[in-house]
VEXDREN-519589 format. One record per atom (N, C-alpha, C): residue in three letters; x, y, z. Coordinates in Angstrom, 3 decimals. Layout:
<vexkes>
+------+----------+----------+----------+
| code |       xx |       yy |       zz |
+------+----------+----------+----------+
|  ala |        X |        Y |        Z |
...
+------+----------+----------+----------+
</vexkes>
This chain:
<vexkes>
+------+----------+----------+----------+
| code |       xx |       yy |       zz |
+------+----------+----------+----------+
|  met |  112.322 |  199.927 |   41.794 |
|  met |  111.354 |  200.939 |   41.389 |
|  met |  109.937 |  200.407 |   41.622 |
|  arg |  109.120 |  201.232 |   42.206 |
|  arg |  107.742 |  200.844 |   42.505 |
|  arg |  106.928 |  200.777 |   41.217 |
|  ser |  106.066 |  199.800 |   41.141 |
|  ser |  105.144 |  199.648 |   40.021 |
|  ser |  103.853 |  200.389 |   40.360 |
|  ile |  103.406 |  201.256 |   39.462 |
|  ile |  102.216 |  202.079 |   39.688 |
|  ile |  101.131 |  201.654 |   38.709 |
|  gly |  100.032 |  201.181 |   39.240 |
|  gly |   98.895 |  200.767 |   38.421 |
|  gly |   97.820 |  201.829 |   38.423 |
|  ile |   97.337 |  202.144 |   37.233 |
|  ile |   96.292 |  203.153 |   37.088 |
|  ile |   95.075 |  202.480 |   36.450 |
|  pro |   94.072 |  202.133 |   37.256 |
|  pro |   92.872 |  201.505 |   36.698 |
|  pro |   92.055 |  202.509 |   35.875 |
|  ile |   91.660 |  202.072 |   34.695 |
|  ile |   90.805 |  202.894 |   33.832 |
|  ile |   89.749 |  201.973 |   33.239 |
|  arg |   88.507 |  202.200 |   33.585 |
|  arg |   87.415 |  201.341 |   33.116 |
|  arg |   87.202 |  201.493 |   31.615 |
|  ser |   86.954 |  202.710 |   31.176 |
|  ser |   86.776 |  202.991 |   29.747 |
|  ser |   86.814 |  204.495 |   29.562 |
|  phe |   86.927 |  204.904 |   28.326 |
|  phe |   86.785 |  206.332 |   28.028 |
|  phe |   85.356 |  206.608 |   27.568 |
|  ser |   84.830 |  205.756 |   26.710 |
|  ser |   83.511 |  206.016 |   26.127 |
|  ser |   82.388 |  205.971 |   27.157 |
|  gly |   82.550 |  205.189 |   28.218 |
|  gly |   81.511 |  205.116 |   29.239 |
|  gly |   81.913 |  205.771 |   30.545 |
|  ala |   82.899 |  206.640 |   30.475 |
|  ala |   83.471 |  207.224 |   31.693 |
|  ala |   82.645 |  208.377 |   32.253 |
|  lys |   82.853 |  208.603 |   33.524 |
|  lys |   82.367 |  209.810 |   34.201 |
|  lys |   80.857 |  209.993 |   34.100 |
|  val |   80.098 |  208.930 |   34.334 |
|  val |   78.641 |  209.015 |   34.203 |
|  val |   78.016 |  209.985 |   35.202 |
|  arg |   78.679 |  210.238 |   36.328 |
|  arg |   78.119 |  211.205 |   37.283 |
|  arg |   78.200 |  212.640 |   36.754 |
|  leu |   78.923 |  212.822 |   35.638 |
|  leu |   79.022 |  214.150 |   35.030 |
|  leu |   77.982 |  214.364 |   33.931 |
|  val |   77.049 |  213.424 |   33.760 |
|  val |   76.023 |  213.531 |   32.717 |
|  val |   75.276 |  214.872 |   32.759 |
|  pro |   74.961 |  215.412 |   33.939 |
|  pro |   74.245 |  216.693 |   33.935 |
|  pro |   75.049 |  217.839 |   33.316 |
|  ala |   76.369 |  217.705 |   33.263 |
|  ala |   77.207 |  218.808 |   32.791 |
|  ala |   77.867 |  218.554 |   31.436 |
|  leu |   78.092 |  217.286 |   31.084 |
|  leu |   78.839 |  216.972 |   29.862 |
|  leu |   78.162 |  215.855 |   29.084 |
|  asp |   78.213 |  215.961 |   27.745 |
|  asp |   77.678 |  214.872 |   26.932 |
|  asp |   78.716 |  213.744 |   26.842 |
|  gly |   78.364 |  212.673 |   26.174 |
|  gly |   79.222 |  211.495 |   26.103 |
|  gly |   80.596 |  211.764 |   25.509 |
|  lys |   80.654 |  212.516 |   24.434 |
|  lys |   81.946 |  212.818 |   23.804 |
|  lys |   82.807 |  213.683 |   24.714 |
|  gln |   82.186 |  214.635 |   25.405 |
|  gln |   82.934 |  215.498 |   26.326 |
|  gln |   83.468 |  214.693 |   27.514 |
|  arg |   82.657 |  213.778 |   28.032 |
|  arg |   83.105 |  212.950 |   29.148 |
|  arg |   84.249 |  212.038 |   28.726 |
|  ala |   84.168 |  211.470 |   27.538 |
|  ala |   85.240 |  210.597 |   27.043 |
|  ala |   86.532 |  211.386 |   26.852 |
|  ala |   86.418 |  212.577 |   26.292 |
|  ala |   87.607 |  213.415 |   26.086 |
|  ala |   88.217 |  213.826 |   27.425 |
|  leu |   87.372 |  214.159 |   28.383 |
|  leu |   87.859 |  214.533 |   29.711 |
|  leu |   88.560 |  213.350 |   30.379 |
|  ala |   87.950 |  212.189 |   30.331 |
|  ala |   88.554 |  211.004 |   30.958 |
|  ala |   89.918 |  210.708 |   30.335 |
|  arg |   90.023 |  210.824 |   29.026 |
|  arg |   91.299 |  210.583 |   28.348 |
|  arg |   92.334 |  211.628 |   28.756 |
|  arg |   91.903 |  212.890 |   28.829 |
|  arg |   92.831 |  213.971 |   29.213 |
|  arg |   93.329 |  213.796 |   30.646 |
|  leu |   92.423 |  213.472 |   31.560 |
|  leu |   92.817 |  213.253 |   32.950 |
|  leu |   93.753 |  212.047 |   33.069 |
|  ala |   93.434 |  210.978 |   32.371 |
|  ala |   94.275 |  209.782 |   32.406 |
|  ala |   95.667 |  210.082 |   31.853 |
|  ala |   95.738 |  210.837 |   30.756 |
|  ala |   97.041 |  211.185 |   30.165 |
|  ala |   97.883 |  211.977 |   31.162 |
|  his |   97.249 |  212.920 |   31.851 |
|  his |   97.978 |  213.710 |   32.857 |
|  his |   98.491 |  212.804 |   33.979 |
|  thr |   97.626 |  211.953 |   34.501 |
|  thr |   98.013 |  211.084 |   35.604 |
|  thr |   99.134 |  210.134 |   35.189 |
|  val |   99.030 |  209.564 |   33.998 |
|  val |  100.084 |  208.672 |   33.504 |
|  val |  101.395 |  209.431 |   33.370 |
|  asp |  101.358 |  210.633 |   32.813 |
|  asp |  102.590 |  211.422 |   32.655 |
|  asp |  103.264 |  211.693 |   34.000 |
|  val |  102.476 |  212.072 |   34.991 |
|  val |  103.037 |  212.342 |   36.316 |
|  val |  103.587 |  211.056 |   36.932 |
|  ala |  102.838 |  209.980 |   36.829 |
|  ala |  103.262 |  208.712 |   37.424 |
|  ala |  104.546 |  208.190 |   36.789 |
|  arg |  104.727 |  208.415 |   35.507 |
|  arg |  105.952 |  207.960 |   34.825 |
|  arg |  107.208 |  208.569 |   35.444 |
|  ala |  107.088 |  209.739 |   36.028 |
|  ala |  108.240 |  210.377 |   36.667 |
|  ala |  108.588 |  209.702 |   37.992 |
|  cys |  107.694 |  208.843 |   38.488 |
|  cys |  107.871 |  208.280 |   39.829 |
|  cys |  107.965 |  206.760 |   39.883 |
|  gly |  107.722 |  206.085 |   38.790 |
|  gly |  107.754 |  204.623 |   38.832 |
|  gly |  107.460 |  204.001 |   37.497 |
|  asp |  107.350 |  202.685 |   37.512 |
|  asp |  107.015 |  201.892 |   36.343 |
|  asp |  105.496 |  201.837 |   36.245 |
|  val |  104.923 |  202.400 |   35.190 |
|  val |  103.470 |  202.580 |   35.099 |
|  val |  102.818 |  201.491 |   34.253 |
|  ala |  101.666 |  201.037 |   34.719 |
|  ala |  100.808 |  200.135 |   33.955 |
|  ala |   99.379 |  200.646 |   34.058 |
|  val |   98.640 |  200.526 |   32.975 |
|  val |   97.212 |  200.818 |   32.985 |
|  val |   96.492 |  199.491 |   33.176 |
|  val |   95.535 |  199.477 |   34.084 |
|  val |   94.765 |  198.277 |   34.385 |
|  val |   93.378 |  198.461 |   33.798 |
|  thr |   92.997 |  197.576 |   32.876 |
|  thr |   91.726 |  197.757 |   32.194 |
|  thr |   91.237 |  196.461 |   31.567 |
|  ala |   89.939 |  196.402 |   31.323 |
|  ala |   89.341 |  195.339 |   30.538 |
|  ala |   88.872 |  195.901 |   29.193 |
|  ser |   89.059 |  197.191 |   28.988 |
|  ser |   88.587 |  197.883 |   27.788 |
|  ser |   89.631 |  197.841 |   26.669 |
|  ala |   89.232 |  197.359 |   25.505 |
|  ala |   90.137 |  197.345 |   24.347 |
|  ala |   90.521 |  198.767 |   23.952 |
|  glu |   89.570 |  199.690 |   24.058 |
|  glu |   89.828 |  201.101 |   23.722 |
|  glu |   90.927 |  201.675 |   24.617 |
|  val |   90.849 |  201.438 |   25.901 |
|  val |   91.841 |  201.953 |   26.846 |
|  val |   93.176 |  201.233 |   26.655 |
|  ala |   93.130 |  199.928 |   26.449 |
|  ala |   94.365 |  199.170 |   26.228 |
|  ala |   95.098 |  199.674 |   24.984 |
|  asp |   94.367 |  199.924 |   23.905 |
|  asp |   94.992 |  200.447 |   22.683 |
|  asp |   95.617 |  201.814 |   22.935 |
|  trp |   94.915 |  202.668 |   23.672 |
|  trp |   95.446 |  203.989 |   24.000 |
|  trp |   96.729 |  203.864 |   24.814 |
|  ala |   96.702 |  203.024 |   25.850 |
|  ala |   97.873 |  202.860 |   26.708 |
|  ala |   99.068 |  202.367 |   25.890 |
|  lys |   98.850 |  201.376 |   25.062 |
|  lys |   99.943 |  200.850 |   24.224 |
|  lys |  100.470 |  201.923 |   23.285 |
|  ser |   99.575 |  202.762 |   22.770 |
|  ser |   99.993 |  203.802 |   21.817 |
|  ser |  100.895 |  204.853 |   22.462 |
|  ile |  100.815 |  204.991 |   23.795 |
|  ile |  101.693 |  205.940 |   24.486 |
|  ile |  102.820 |  205.224 |   25.230 |
|  gly |  102.975 |  203.942 |   24.935 |
|  gly |  104.095 |  203.189 |   25.496 |
|  gly |  103.929 |  202.739 |   26.928 |
|  val |  102.687 |  202.528 |   27.362 |
|  val |  102.421 |  202.099 |   28.732 |
|  val |  101.966 |  200.641 |   28.719 |
|  arg |  102.531 |  199.877 |   29.616 |
|  arg |  102.172 |  198.468 |   29.771 |
|  arg |  100.714 |  198.355 |   30.214 |
|  val |  100.059 |  197.277 |   29.789 |
|  val |   98.657 |  197.046 |   30.133 |
|  val |   98.549 |  195.773 |   30.965 |
|  val |   97.813 |  195.873 |   32.066 |
|  val |   97.453 |  194.716 |   32.880 |
|  val |   95.959 |  194.510 |   32.682 |
|  thr |   95.575 |  193.319 |   32.296 |
|  thr |   94.161 |  193.031 |   32.056 |
|  thr |   93.433 |  192.865 |   33.373 |
|  glu |   92.367 |  193.622 |   33.510 |
|  glu |   91.532 |  193.555 |   34.712 |
|  glu |   90.829 |  192.209 |   34.748 |
|  gly |   90.978 |  191.503 |   35.839 |
|  gly |   90.296 |  190.227 |   36.005 |
|  gly |   89.119 |  190.409 |   36.924 |
|  gly |   87.953 |  190.572 |   36.376 |
|  gly |   86.773 |  190.804 |   37.205 |
|  gly |   86.141 |  192.122 |   36.815 |
|  ser |   85.316 |  192.633 |   37.697 |
|  ser |   84.604 |  193.863 |   37.406 |
|  ser |   84.726 |  194.818 |   38.586 |
|  gly |   85.009 |  196.062 |   38.280 |
|  gly |   85.053 |  197.076 |   39.319 |
|  gly |   86.462 |  197.413 |   39.767 |
|  leu |   86.551 |  198.475 |   40.543 |
|  leu |   87.839 |  198.993 |   40.987 |
|  leu |   88.570 |  198.030 |   41.921 |
|  asp |   87.855 |  197.355 |   42.798 |
|  asp |   88.500 |  196.379 |   43.676 |
|  asp |   89.172 |  195.280 |   42.850 |
|  ala |   88.473 |  194.787 |   41.839 |
|  ala |   89.019 |  193.728 |   40.980 |
|  ala |   90.211 |  194.238 |   40.180 |
|  ala |   90.114 |  195.461 |   39.669 |
|  ala |   91.228 |  196.031 |   38.907 |
|  ala |   92.463 |  196.164 |   39.784 |
|  ala |   92.291 |  196.694 |   40.982 |
|  ala |   93.420 |  196.848 |   41.901 |
|  ala |   93.995 |  195.487 |   42.267 |
|  gly |   93.137 |  194.520 |   42.512 |
|  gly |   93.596 |  193.172 |   42.833 |
|  gly |   94.371 |  192.538 |   41.688 |
|  ser |   93.917 |  192.757 |   40.466 |
|  ser |   94.635 |  192.243 |   39.290 |
|  ser |   96.019 |  192.859 |   39.205 |
|  phe |   96.103 |  194.145 |   39.487 |
|  phe |   97.403 |  194.814 |   39.417 |
|  phe |   98.346 |  194.305 |   40.496 |
|  val |   97.857 |  194.150 |   41.712 |
|  val |   98.698 |  193.662 |   42.809 |
|  val |   99.184 |  192.243 |   42.502 |
|  ala |   98.312 |  191.412 |   41.949 |
|  ala |   98.730 |  190.067 |   41.562 |
|  ala |   99.832 |  190.135 |   40.506 |
|  asp |   99.697 |  191.053 |   39.555 |
|  asp |  100.717 |  191.228 |   38.520 |
|  asp |  102.034 |  191.731 |   39.118 |
|  ala |  101.962 |  192.567 |   40.132 |
|  ala |  103.170 |  193.119 |   40.749 |
|  ala |  103.955 |  192.049 |   41.502 |
|  gly |  103.284 |  191.005 |   41.945 |
|  gly |  103.976 |  189.939 |   42.666 |
|  gly |  104.597 |  190.455 |   43.949 |
|  arg |  105.898 |  190.289 |   44.080 |
|  arg |  106.589 |  190.701 |   45.308 |
|  arg |  107.109 |  192.126 |   45.248 |
|  arg |  106.957 |  192.776 |   44.111 |
|  arg |  107.448 |  194.155 |   43.983 |
|  arg |  106.536 |  195.122 |   44.733 |
|  pro |  107.091 |  196.216 |   45.244 |
|  pro |  106.243 |  197.263 |   45.824 |
|  pro |  105.318 |  197.825 |   44.740 |
|  trp |  104.107 |  198.117 |   45.116 |
|  trp |  103.124 |  198.600 |   44.152 |
|  trp |  102.399 |  199.833 |   44.691 |
|  ala |  101.756 |  200.538 |   43.775 |
|  ala |  100.859 |  201.641 |   44.129 |
|  ala |   99.690 |  201.611 |   43.158 |
|  val |   98.499 |  201.808 |   43.670 |
|  val |   97.304 |  201.941 |   42.836 |
|  val |   96.894 |  203.406 |   42.909 |
|  leu |   96.869 |  204.044 |   41.754 |
|  leu |   96.627 |  205.485 |   41.657 |
|  leu |   95.424 |  205.732 |   40.769 |
|  his |   94.519 |  206.571 |   41.224 |
|  his |   93.347 |  206.894 |   40.399 |
|  his |   93.737 |  207.744 |   39.207 |
|  ala |   92.971 |  207.625 |   38.147 |
|  ala |   93.312 |  208.263 |   36.869 |
|  ala |   92.733 |  209.659 |   36.705 |
|  asp |   91.951 |  210.123 |   37.655 |
|  asp |   91.238 |  211.398 |   37.458 |
|  asp |   91.688 |  212.475 |   38.441 |
|  leu |   92.993 |  212.711 |   38.473 |
|  leu |   93.584 |  213.654 |   39.431 |
|  leu |   94.208 |  214.828 |   38.687 |
|  pro |   93.418 |  215.850 |   38.353 |
|  pro |   93.906 |  216.930 |   37.495 |
|  pro |   95.001 |  217.797 |   38.105 |
|  leu |   95.115 |  217.829 |   39.422 |
|  leu |   96.109 |  218.672 |   40.079 |
|  leu |   97.337 |  217.883 |   40.531 |
|  leu |   97.390 |  216.606 |   40.220 |
|  leu |   98.493 |  215.756 |   40.659 |
|  leu |   99.825 |  216.289 |   40.134 |
|  ala |  100.801 |  216.353 |   41.036 |
|  ala |  102.156 |  216.788 |   40.687 |
|  ala |  103.134 |  215.686 |   41.083 |
|  ala |  104.206 |  215.579 |   40.333 |
|  ala |  105.197 |  214.530 |   40.571 |
|  ala |  105.784 |  214.607 |   41.977 |
|  gly |  106.016 |  215.810 |   42.494 |
|  gly |  106.577 |  215.949 |   43.838 |
|  gly |  105.683 |  215.345 |   44.898 |
|  glu |  104.373 |  215.581 |   44.794 |
|  glu |  103.426 |  215.011 |   45.757 |
|  glu |  103.421 |  213.486 |   45.679 |
|  leu |  103.370 |  212.981 |   44.464 |
|  leu |  103.341 |  211.533 |   44.295 |
|  leu |  104.643 |  210.912 |   44.799 |
|  ala |  105.763 |  211.524 |   44.483 |
|  ala |  107.055 |  211.004 |   44.942 |
|  ala |  107.125 |  210.992 |   46.466 |
|  arg |  106.626 |  212.043 |   47.129 |
|  arg |  106.621 |  212.082 |   48.600 |
|  arg |  105.762 |  210.948 |   49.178 |
|  ala |  104.618 |  210.723 |   48.557 |
|  ala |  103.736 |  209.651 |   49.032 |
|  ala |  104.411 |  208.287 |   48.867 |
|  leu |  105.064 |  208.082 |   47.747 |
|  leu |  105.718 |  206.797 |   47.518 |
|  leu |  106.916 |  206.608 |   48.439 |
|  arg |  107.622 |  207.699 |   48.747 |
|  arg |  108.724 |  207.610 |   49.724 |
|  arg |  108.183 |  207.229 |   51.098 |
|  ala |  107.045 |  207.791 |   51.465 |
|  ala |  106.426 |  207.438 |   52.748 |
|  ala |  106.084 |  205.949 |   52.769 |
|  ala |  105.574 |  205.434 |   51.668 |
|  ala |  105.272 |  204.000 |   51.589 |
|  ala |  106.543 |  203.176 |   51.721 |
|  asp |  107.620 |  203.643 |   51.099 |
|  asp |  108.895 |  202.926 |   51.200 |
|  asp |  109.408 |  202.908 |   52.635 |
|  leu |  109.275 |  204.025 |   53.342 |
|  leu |  109.784 |  204.128 |   54.714 |
|  leu |  108.937 |  203.355 |   55.724 |
|  ile |  107.626 |  203.412 |   55.543 |
|  ile |  106.717 |  202.866 |   56.550 |
|  ile |  106.160 |  201.498 |   56.155 |
|  gly |  106.138 |  201.225 |   54.866 |
|  gly |  105.608 |  199.952 |   54.384 |
|  gly |  104.309 |  200.077 |   53.622 |
|  ala |  103.603 |  201.178 |   53.819 |
|  ala |  102.341 |  201.413 |   53.108 |
|  ala |  101.957 |  202.878 |   53.250 |
|  cys |  101.180 |  203.351 |   52.311 |
|  cys |  100.592 |  204.688 |   52.468 |
|  cys |   99.210 |  204.697 |   51.833 |
|  val |   98.369 |  205.567 |   52.358 |
|  val |   97.008 |  205.747 |   51.874 |
|  val |   96.787 |  207.250 |   51.741 |
|  ala |   96.260 |  207.666 |   50.603 |
|  ala |   95.947 |  209.083 |   50.390 |
|  ala |   94.444 |  209.229 |   50.176 |
|  pro |   93.808 |  210.066 |   50.981 |
|  pro |   92.366 |  210.257 |   50.830 |
|  pro |   92.044 |  211.258 |   49.724 |
|  ser |   90.910 |  211.025 |   49.077 |
|  ser |   90.371 |  212.048 |   48.189 |
|  ser |   89.489 |  212.967 |   49.029 |
|  ser |   89.143 |  214.105 |   48.491 |
|  ser |   88.400 |  215.110 |   49.269 |
|  ser |   87.014 |  214.633 |   49.682 |
|  asp |   86.469 |  213.628 |   49.011 |
|  asp |   85.141 |  213.133 |   49.365 |
|  asp |   85.168 |  211.909 |   50.271 |
|  gly |   86.361 |  211.580 |   50.825 |
|  gly |   86.469 |  210.445 |   51.732 |
|  gly |   86.837 |  209.137 |   51.058 |
|  gly |   87.029 |  209.191 |   49.746 |
|  gly |   87.483 |  208.006 |   49.017 |
|  gly |   88.990 |  207.847 |   49.151 |
|  thr |   89.555 |  207.032 |   48.301 |
|  thr |   90.985 |  206.753 |   48.321 |
|  thr |   91.545 |  206.999 |   46.932 |
|  ser |   92.505 |  207.897 |   46.805 |
|  ser |   93.085 |  208.192 |   45.495 |
|  ser |   94.391 |  207.455 |   45.256 |
|  leu |   95.079 |  207.046 |   46.326 |
|  leu |   96.344 |  206.330 |   46.208 |
|  leu |   96.477 |  205.345 |   47.354 |
|  leu |   96.860 |  204.143 |   47.005 |
|  leu |   97.244 |  203.121 |   47.973 |
|  leu |   98.591 |  202.593 |   47.529 |
|  ala |   99.519 |  202.468 |   48.443 |
|  ala |  100.821 |  201.903 |   48.101 |
|  ala |  101.250 |  200.969 |   49.211 |
|  ala |  101.748 |  199.802 |   48.811 |
|  ala |  102.201 |  198.810 |   49.783 |
|  ala |  103.033 |  197.769 |   49.039 |
|  gln |  103.104 |  196.607 |   49.606 |
|  gln |  103.772 |  195.476 |   48.978 |
|  gln |  103.013 |  194.242 |   49.402 |
|  gly |  102.778 |  193.333 |   48.487 |
|  gly |  102.050 |  192.113 |   48.810 |
|  gly |  100.543 |  192.309 |   48.776 |
|  ala |   99.849 |  191.370 |   49.349 |
|  ala |   98.380 |  191.349 |   49.309 |
|  ala |   97.770 |  192.551 |   50.022 |
|  phe |   96.613 |  192.941 |   49.557 |
|  phe |   95.894 |  194.059 |   50.162 |
|  phe |   94.407 |  193.802 |   49.974 |
|  glu |   93.621 |  194.148 |   50.970 |
|  glu |   92.171 |  193.973 |   50.899 |
|  glu |   91.530 |  195.286 |   50.443 |
|  phe |   91.246 |  195.390 |   49.147 |
|  phe |   90.683 |  196.618 |   48.595 |
|  phe |   89.200 |  196.711 |   48.911 |
|  ala |   88.753 |  197.930 |   49.202 |
|  ala |   87.353 |  198.170 |   49.560 |
|  ala |   86.951 |  199.562 |   49.083 |
|  tyr |   87.072 |  199.791 |   47.771 |
|  tyr |   86.748 |  201.104 |   47.213 |
|  tyr |   85.257 |  201.393 |   47.318 |
|  gly |   84.912 |  202.651 |   47.135 |
|  gly |   83.548 |  203.128 |   47.223 |
|  gly |   83.485 |  204.266 |   48.220 |
|  pro |   82.298 |  204.818 |   48.454 |
|  pro |   82.173 |  205.917 |   49.408 |
|  pro |   82.767 |  205.550 |   50.772 |
|  gly |   83.590 |  206.441 |   51.309 |
|  gly |   84.199 |  206.214 |   52.610 |
|  gly |   85.350 |  205.219 |   52.607 |
|  ser |   85.889 |  204.913 |   51.437 |
|  ser |   86.906 |  203.863 |   51.347 |
|  ser |   88.206 |  204.199 |   52.079 |
|  phe |   88.514 |  205.475 |   52.237 |
|  phe |   89.756 |  205.839 |   52.919 |
|  phe |   89.834 |  205.179 |   54.298 |
|  his |   88.775 |  205.282 |   55.072 |
|  his |   88.778 |  204.714 |   56.426 |
|  his |   88.800 |  203.189 |   56.405 |
|  arg |   88.130 |  202.576 |   55.433 |
|  arg |   88.189 |  201.115 |   55.333 |
|  arg |   89.608 |  200.659 |   55.011 |
|  his |   90.258 |  201.357 |   54.075 |
|  his |   91.629 |  200.982 |   53.723 |
|  his |   92.585 |  201.202 |   54.895 |
|  leu |   92.377 |  202.271 |   55.611 |
|  leu |   93.233 |  202.550 |   56.764 |
|  leu |   93.033 |  201.504 |   57.861 |
|  arg |   91.816 |  200.999 |   58.018 |
|  arg |   91.581 |  199.933 |   59.002 |
|  arg |   92.338 |  198.666 |   58.605 |
|  phe |   92.444 |  198.407 |   57.302 |
|  phe |   93.174 |  197.232 |   56.845 |
|  phe |   94.676 |  197.390 |   57.087 |
|  arg |   95.186 |  198.609 |   56.948 |
|  arg |   96.609 |  198.886 |   57.188 |
|  arg |   96.745 |  200.077 |   58.129 |
|  pro |   96.444 |  199.914 |   59.420 |
|  pro |   96.506 |  201.032 |   60.364 |
|  pro |   97.913 |  201.605 |   60.526 |
|  asp |   98.927 |  200.873 |   60.097 |
|  asp |  100.298 |  201.351 |   60.173 |
|  asp |  100.694 |  202.208 |   58.967 |
|  ala |   99.810 |  202.357 |   58.012 |
|  ala |  100.124 |  203.092 |   56.780 |
|  ala |  100.309 |  204.577 |   57.055 |
|  ala |  101.217 |  205.165 |   56.299 |
|  ala |  101.349 |  206.625 |   56.317 |
|  ala |  100.109 |  207.206 |   55.646 |
|  val |   99.582 |  208.269 |   56.204 |
|  val |   98.465 |  208.981 |   55.588 |
|  val |   99.055 |  210.211 |   54.919 |
|  val |   98.852 |  210.306 |   53.619 |
|  val |   99.415 |  211.412 |   52.842 |
|  val |   98.268 |  212.264 |   52.327 |
|  val |   98.217 |  213.502 |   52.791 |
|  val |   97.189 |  214.440 |   52.353 |
|  val |   97.875 |  215.506 |   51.512 |
|  ala |   97.466 |  215.598 |   50.255 |
|  ala |   98.053 |  216.569 |   49.333 |
|  ala |   96.989 |  216.982 |   48.333 |
|  pro |   96.966 |  218.252 |   47.926 |
|  pro |   95.924 |  218.710 |   47.003 |
|  pro |   95.837 |  217.880 |   45.723 |
|  gly |   96.961 |  217.546 |   45.141 |
|  gly |   96.952 |  216.791 |   43.893 |
|  gly |   96.429 |  215.384 |   44.030 |
|  leu |   96.510 |  214.836 |   45.224 |
|  leu |   95.957 |  213.509 |   45.478 |
|  leu |   94.528 |  213.577 |   46.000 |
|  ala |   94.132 |  214.704 |   46.523 |
|  ala |   92.802 |  214.838 |   47.114 |
|  ala |   91.725 |  215.225 |   46.115 |
|  val |   92.099 |  215.991 |   45.094 |
|  val |   91.100 |  216.538 |   44.171 |
|  val |   90.944 |  215.621 |   42.966 |
|  asp |   89.780 |  214.972 |   42.892 |
|  asp |   89.464 |  214.167 |   41.721 |
|  asp |   88.226 |  214.757 |   41.050 |
|  val |   87.878 |  214.240 |   39.906 |
|  val |   86.755 |  214.790 |   39.153 |
|  val |   85.672 |  213.715 |   39.055 |
|  asp |   84.660 |  213.846 |   39.910 |
|  asp |   83.566 |  212.882 |   39.938 |
|  asp |   82.201 |  213.516 |   39.708 |
|  arg |   82.028 |  214.753 |   40.175 |
|  arg |   80.728 |  215.417 |   40.118 |
|  arg |   80.832 |  216.707 |   39.315 |
|  pro |   79.726 |  217.218 |   38.811 |
|  pro |   79.785 |  218.463 |   38.048 |
|  pro |   80.503 |  219.607 |   38.783 |
|  ala |   80.321 |  219.708 |   40.091 |
|  ala |   81.005 |  220.782 |   40.851 |
|  ala |   82.518 |  220.638 |   40.787 |
|  asp |   83.014 |  219.412 |   40.609 |
|  asp |   84.455 |  219.173 |   40.537 |
|  asp |   85.086 |  219.759 |   39.273 |
|  leu |   84.271 |  220.042 |   38.288 |
|  leu |   84.810 |  220.577 |   37.018 |
|  leu |   85.438 |  221.955 |   37.175 |
|  thr |   85.127 |  222.643 |   38.265 |
|  thr |   85.673 |  223.991 |   38.465 |
|  thr |   87.195 |  223.981 |   38.604 |
|  val |   87.786 |  222.858 |   39.027 |
|  val |   89.243 |  222.792 |   39.174 |
|  val |   89.945 |  222.754 |   37.810 |
|  leu |   89.191 |  222.497 |   36.757 |
|  leu |   89.790 |  222.401 |   35.428 |
|  leu |   89.965 |  223.746 |   34.760 |
|  gly |   89.399 |  224.781 |   35.346 |
|  gly |   89.581 |  226.134 |   34.823 |
|  gly |   88.717 |  226.533 |   33.725 |
+------+----------+----------+----------+
</vexkes>
C-alpha cells in the first residue's frame, strides 16, 4: 500500500493569500475543513500521514487517527523531503491538503498510474503541483511553475490531469468552487 503524505503548515496561519476575503478565524476553519476532506479521500487510497511542524496540526491529525511525520526544515520542499525519508523504500505520494473537489476515484487512478509507470505528477490549475508519487529519492521544487520543474526531474512520470487534483484554494477567486 502506498504511503500518502499530506503536508500542512498550520491552521492558524494558513491561507494568507486569502486575507482580502477571509479573516484569520475563517482562514483557519477553511484550512482545517479542506485538510479533513483531503485526508478522508486519501484514506480510501493508502496509508495517510500528515507532515507538519505545527503542534496544532499534529494534535488534530492524532485526534482523527492519522499518523504524524515531523517536518524537518521549513517549507513545502522540506516537508515533502521529510515524508519521503520517512517512507524509506515504500512507494509514496505527496498530496496537497487544499483540494476541495478531490475524489477517491481520481486519486486512485493517479496512484495506479504511478504504480504502472514508476511515478506520476498532477498539475494544479495555476501550474503548480498538487500530487507527486514515486518511490525513493525525489528532488522537490515547489512554488510557481513547479509542475514543469517536477516533470523535468522525472520526465518518465505519468501526467495525471483531473479536476479534483487541479483545483486548489489559494486566491480569493478560488473560493467560488466552495459554493
